[in-house]
N, C-alpha and C positions, 0 to 999 in steps of 0.2 A: 803212290808214295807210302812208305811204311816207316814207322818209328817204333822201336822196341825199348821197353823200360824194365829194369829189374830193381829189386829191393836190395840196397847195399848201404851199410853203415847207418842203419836206422832211417833211411830215407829213400826217395825215388831217384834213380839214376838212369840216364839213357845209355843204351848199348850202342856205341858208335859203329859196331860191326854188324848190327841188325841180326845178331845171333838169337834164334828163338829158344835155344836151350836156357832154361831158368828164367824165361820172360814172365813177368807178372802182369804187364800191360802191353798190348799190341795195338797201336793206333794206326788204322788204315784210312788214308785220305785219298779218295779217288783211286782205289787199288786196281792193280792189273789182275789179269786172270791167274797168273802164277802166284801172286801174293795172296789172293783169296784162297787158292787151293792149299797153300802151305799152312795158312791159318786154320782152315777147316780140318786139315789132317792133324793139327796139333790139339785142337780143342774137341774135335769130334762132333761139331755142330755146323750145319750149313750156314754160310754167310748170306743174309737176305740181299736180294737184288735191289737196285735203286727204285724200280717201280713198286716193289713190295714195301719198301720203307715209306712210300708216299701214301699208302692206304690209310684211311682215316678211321676205320672201325677199330674198336678197342681190342678185339680178339687178334687183330693183325699187328698191333703195336705192343701188346703185352702177352707173352705166352711162354710156356715151358717146352723145351725140346731136348731130349737125350740128357736129362739131368742138369741142364743149364737154363738160365733165364734170359730171354731175348726181350729187350725193352727199347722202344723207339720214342724219342721226344722231338718236339719242334723247337728250333732255335732261330731267333731273328738275326738277320745278317744285312749288311749294307746300309744300316740306318745312319751312321755317321757320314757316309758318302752321299746321302740324300736319295738313295735307291733301295728302299727297304724291300726285302723279300724273305721268304721262309725257306729253311733248309732242315733236313732231318739228320739226327744223330742216333745211331743204334748202339746200345750197350749189350754185349753178350757176356754174362757173368757165369763163370764156373767156379768150382771149389778153389782152384788155385790160380786162375787167370781171368783177366778182363780184356775183352776185345772191343774196341770202338770202331764203328764204320761210318764214314761220312763222305760226301762228294763235293764239299766246299770247305773253306776255312773261315767260319764265322768268327767275328771278334770275340764274343763271349767264350767260345771254346778255346781260342788261343790263350785268353787270359786264364781260363781254368787249367789248361795244361801247364802254364808257367807257375800258377799258384801251387799246384801239386808238387812241382819240382822244388819249390822253396820250403815246403813243409817237412823239415827234417824231424824225424822221430814221431810224427803224427800218423804216418801211413805205414801200417804194419801188416795189412792184408788186402785182399781184393775188395772186401766190403768197405773198409775205411777209404780205399782209393776211390771207389765209386761214390761214396758219400762226399769226399772232397771235391770230385768233379761236379756233382750235382750242386753242392754248395757254392762253388765258384760260378757255375752257370746262373744260379739265382742272384748272386752278387752282381754279375754282369748285367742281368736284367734290371736290377735295382738302379744301377748307374745309368742305364739307358732311360729308365722312367724319369729319373731326376733330370737328365739332359732334356728330355721332351718337355718336362714341366718348366724348366728354365726358358726354353724356346717359346713356349706358350705365353709365359709372363712377358717376354719381349714383344710378342705380337699384341698382347693386351695393352702394353704401354704405347705402342705405335697407334693403335686404334682409338684409345679412350683418353690418353694423357697428352701425347705429342700433337694431337689434332686440335688443341685449344686455340693456338694462334692461327691467324689467317695464312701465314706463310707455310707453316708446317702442315696445315690442313690441305693446302694445295699439293704438297709433297706426298701426303698420305693418300690423297685421291688417286694419284697416278700409280700407287703401289697396291691398290685393292686387289687387282687380278693376281699379282705376285703373292699376296697374302693368301688368297684362295688356294693357289697351288701349294703353298707351304702347309696350309691346314690339311689339304688332301694327302700330302706325304706323311704328315704326323698321324693322320687317321689310319693310314695303311700300316704304319709302324705299330700303333697301339693295337690294331686288330691282330697283327702277328704276335705281339707280346701276350695278348690275351690267350691265343691258341697255345703259345709256348707254356705259359703258366698252367693252363688246364692240363696239358700233357704231363707236366711234372707233378701236378697235384694228383693225377691218377697213378703215376708211377710209384709214388712213395708208399701208399697203402699196399700196393701189390708187392713191393719189395719187402715190406715189413712182414708180410704173411709167409714169405719164403726164406726168411733168415734161418740159419742153423741155430740151435738152442744156445750154443756157446757165444753167439754174437748178438742175441736178443737184447741183453741189458745195455751194454755200452753203445752199440750202434743203433739200437732202437730209440734211445734217448736223442741221439743225433738226428734221426729221421723225424722225430716229433718236432724238434726245433726247426728243421727245414720246412716241415709242413706248416708251422706257424708263420714262417717267413713268406711262404707262397701265399697264404691267405691275406697277410697284410699287404703284400704287393698287389694282389687282386683288387683290394679296396682302393689303392692308389690308382690302379689302371682304370677302374670304373670312374673315379673322379676326373681323370684326364679325358676320358671319353665324353663326359658331360661338359667339360670345359671346351673341348674342341667343337662340340655341337653348338654350344652357345656362341663361340667366336665365329663359327660358320654362319649362323643366323644373323649375327651382328654385322658381319661383313656384307652379306647379301642386303641387309637393311640399308647400309651406307651406299652401296651401289644403286639401290632403288632410289634413295634420296638424291643422289647425283643425277640420275636420269629424270627424276621429277623436277629437279631444279632447272635442267635444260629445257624441258617441256614448258615449265612455268615461264621461263624467260621468253620463249617464242610466243606463248599465249599472250603475255603482257604486251610484247611488241606489236602483235596483231591488233590488240585492243587499242593501243595508242595511235596506230597509223590508219586504222579503219575509217574513223571520221574524216581525217584529212584526205584520205583517198576518195571518199564519197564526195567531199566538196570539190576536189580537183576534177572528178568525173563529171559533176554537174556543170561546172563552169568550162569544161572542155567540150561541151556540145556546141554544134554549129547551126542552131536553128535561126531562121531569119528574124523572127519576132522576139528574140531575147532582149529585154530592156538593158541588161548590164553591158551589152556590146558597145553602147554609146557612152558609157561612164568614163570620165577622165581618170578617176581613181579606182577603176574596177579591178585592175591587176593587183595593186597593193591591198585592196579590200579582200580579194580572194585569198591572197597569201596570209593576211591576218586571220581570216576565218579558219584557215587550215592549221595555223599555229595554235590558235585558241582551242580548236577542237582536239588537238593533241595534248596541250598543257592541262586543260580541265580534267580529263580522265587520269592524267598522271598525278595531279594533286589529290584527286579523290582516292586513287589506289594507295597513295602514300599515307594518307590519313587513316585509311582502313587497315593498314598494316600488311598489305600485300608486297610492298617494296621495302 
């Protein structure tokens, strides 16, 4: 699929006929071979393949080719749906055109595209267009980090506050495995966001070095602001990672406590019934010379001894704080 945008009336406008003449931005989403060929013929730069976009070395993500800059960043996708995964977006910047290549439609990029269409009068060149896209991607990342922080606050509430009462504690105990899966998905999302911020952080200095002289001052200031935003988000991401690690350890601790409680209950039951079992075993023997066989009250006596042998350990355990 291809979307073509032109600069018109001081803003970005989509060309409904997908006419490449006069295009300032060509957005290729899972492009066909014909769409790739047309874009390559227009800008004179080969479109990187999907496998090439997945390369992790910096030289494969940021490089110059035929007078243009090819830059690939990682974008997080599927976080709101609970299926976080990473996808790549490649920016090909020439003097008069910007081409974006991607093979999915991540939420942050959709928001970035909509934000660029709304910014009337602010986008006057391919450099400002690229800056607006990067800024919108960073803003989308910030919203995702805030969403994850809110979710972690809810998990903390469920673990440490809602578990005060006995009834809510029982409800929380049944949700510990669900919480573990939620934390696992949040950890996956944070890891992808960390990679995304790192790729953007590497892109900005690279882009600043290759700006034309006439764009250094206005656009350079914008890039410095974006760089500060990325650094601040990296700090928040680190804090989220620490919080996820703490909540993971706390949940494992609660699961271990529950398992210990069950084992403790069985251990106490064994201690309480062991003396009674011993008494019952002794008086259940059938030797001929047992004097208790002739007692009139032997049966009630044996029952009383068994009850007493269970009650005495119970009282002792109760006073010792085990129960």
